[in-house]
C-alpha positions as CSV (number, residue, x, y, z in Angstrom):
1,M,-8.7,20.8,110.2
2,L,-6.0,21.8,108.3
3,S,-5.8,25.2,106.9
4,F,-3.6,27.6,104.4
5,L,-2.9,31.1,103.9
6,M,-3.3,32.3,101.0
7,A,-0.3,34.9,100.5
8,P,-1.7,38.7,100.3
9,A,-1.2,40.3,96.9
10,S,-0.3,43.9,98.7
11,L,2.6,41.6,99.5
12,Y,4.5,40.7,96.2
13,A,5.1,44.2,94.4
14,Q,3.9,43.7,90.4
15,S,6.1,46.2,89.3
16,D,8.3,43.5,87.2
17,V,5.1,42.3,85.6
18,S,4.9,44.6,83.1
19,D,1.5,43.3,81.6
20,Q,-1.7,44.4,83.0
21,K,-3.7,40.7,81.9
22,A,-1.1,39.0,84.0
23,S,-1.5,41.5,87.1
24,T,-5.5,40.7,86.4
25,L,-6.2,37.6,85.7
26,Y,-3.9,36.9,89.3
27,S,-6.3,38.9,91.5
28,N,-9.3,37.2,89.8
29,A,-7.4,34.0,90.7
30,L,-7.1,34.9,94.4
31,A,-10.8,36.1,93.9
32,A,-11.7,32.7,93.2
33,M,-9.9,30.9,96.2
34,R,-11.2,33.3,98.6
35,A,-15.1,32.6,96.9
36,Q,-13.3,28.5,97.4
37,E,-13.6,27.7,93.6
38,Y,-10.5,26.3,93.8
39,G,-10.7,24.8,89.9
40,N,-10.7,27.9,89.0
41,A,-8.4,29.3,90.9
42,T,-5.9,27.1,89.3
43,Q,-6.9,27.6,85.7
44,L,-7.0,31.5,86.3
45,F,-3.6,31.0,88.3
46,D,-2.3,28.6,85.2
47,Q,-3.3,31.6,82.6
48,A,-1.7,34.2,84.6
49,R,1.3,32.7,84.4
50,K,1.4,32.0,80.9
51,A,0.6,35.4,80.2
52,G,4.1,36.2,81.8
53,L,3.8,36.2,86.1
54,N,6.3,34.9,87.8
55,T,6.1,35.3,91.4
56,S,6.3,33.1,94.7
57,A,2.8,34.3,95.9
58,L,2.0,32.8,91.9
59,Y,3.2,29.1,92.4
60,Y,2.1,29.3,96.2
61,N,-1.3,30.1,96.3
62,S,-2.1,27.7,93.4
63,G,-0.2,25.1,95.0
64,V,-3.1,25.8,97.9
65,A,-5.7,25.8,95.1
66,H,-4.7,22.2,94.3
67,Y,-4.2,21.0,97.7
68,K,-7.4,22.2,98.2
69,Q,-8.9,20.3,95.1
70,G,-6.8,16.6,96.4
71,Q,-4.5,17.3,93.8
72,Y,-1.1,16.1,96.0
73,Q,0.8,16.1,93.3
74,L,0.2,19.1,91.4
75,A,0.1,21.2,94.6
76,K,3.4,19.8,95.7
77,A,5.5,21.0,92.2
78,S,3.9,24.3,92.9
79,F,5.0,24.6,96.5
80,M,8.8,23.5,95.5
81,N,8.4,26.2,92.1
82,A,7.4,28.8,95.2
83,E,10.4,27.7,97.0
84,K,13.1,28.8,94.1
85,W,11.8,32.5,95.3
86,N,13.3,31.8,99.2
87,E,10.3,34.1,99.9
88,N,8.7,32.9,103.2
89,V,9.9,29.8,103.3
90,A,8.4,28.8,106.5
91,L,4.9,28.5,105.9
92,I,6.0,27.0,101.9
93,H,7.9,24.0,103.8
94,Y,4.5,23.7,106.6
95,N,2.8,22.5,102.8
96,L,4.9,20.5,101.3
97,G,5.1,18.4,104.4
98,L,1.1,18.3,104.7
99,T,1.3,17.2,100.9
100,N,3.5,14.8,101.4
101,Y,1.9,13.5,104.3
102,R,-1.0,13.0,102.1
103,L,0.9,11.6,99.8
104,G,2.6,8.8,101.5
105,Q,5.7,10.6,101.4
106,Y,6.3,10.7,105.5
107,D,10.0,11.0,106.0
108,D,9.9,14.3,103.1
109,A,6.6,15.1,105.6
110,R,8.7,15.2,108.7
111,R,11.9,16.6,107.1
112,Y,9.5,19.9,105.8
113,F,7.6,20.3,109.0
114,K,11.0,20.2,110.7
115,L,12.4,22.7,108.2
116,A,9.1,24.5,109.0
117,A,10.0,24.4,112.8
118,K,12.9,26.0,112.6
119,E,12.4,28.9,110.3
120,S,9.1,29.5,111.8
121,K,11.4,31.9,113.9
122,N,12.0,33.8,111.3
123,L,8.4,34.8,110.8
124,H,8.3,37.0,113.7
125,G,7.7,40.8,113.1
126,T,6.7,40.2,109.3
127,G,3.4,40.4,109.4
128,W,2.8,36.3,108.8
129,P,0.5,34.8,111.3
130,I,2.6,31.9,113.0
């Protein structure tokens, strides 16, 4: 069974997001994820982005929600946006590996899995499960 990890809300400071609406939408999206309401979550993540939230955690969690719905191309795009922040790249690369595998892009999947394995040593001591 494949499982994903949601990025903890506390890990990413919302200080650079002055718009309370974006923060509330993001929190509601995380609640929808916990309730396994992935369609609702993707809509809320999109609304949070449109309201001004622009973080790795937003794109990562949006990718997870899209993946859970079988929307692999949208998941891939979200994970690739999350990758731009260079935060928790081992986890992002692992999920890009899963997504590319589902898309039948096996060479890309293998490349991302290798990157994730190489980078996973950087997760030790960060609080991220490995």
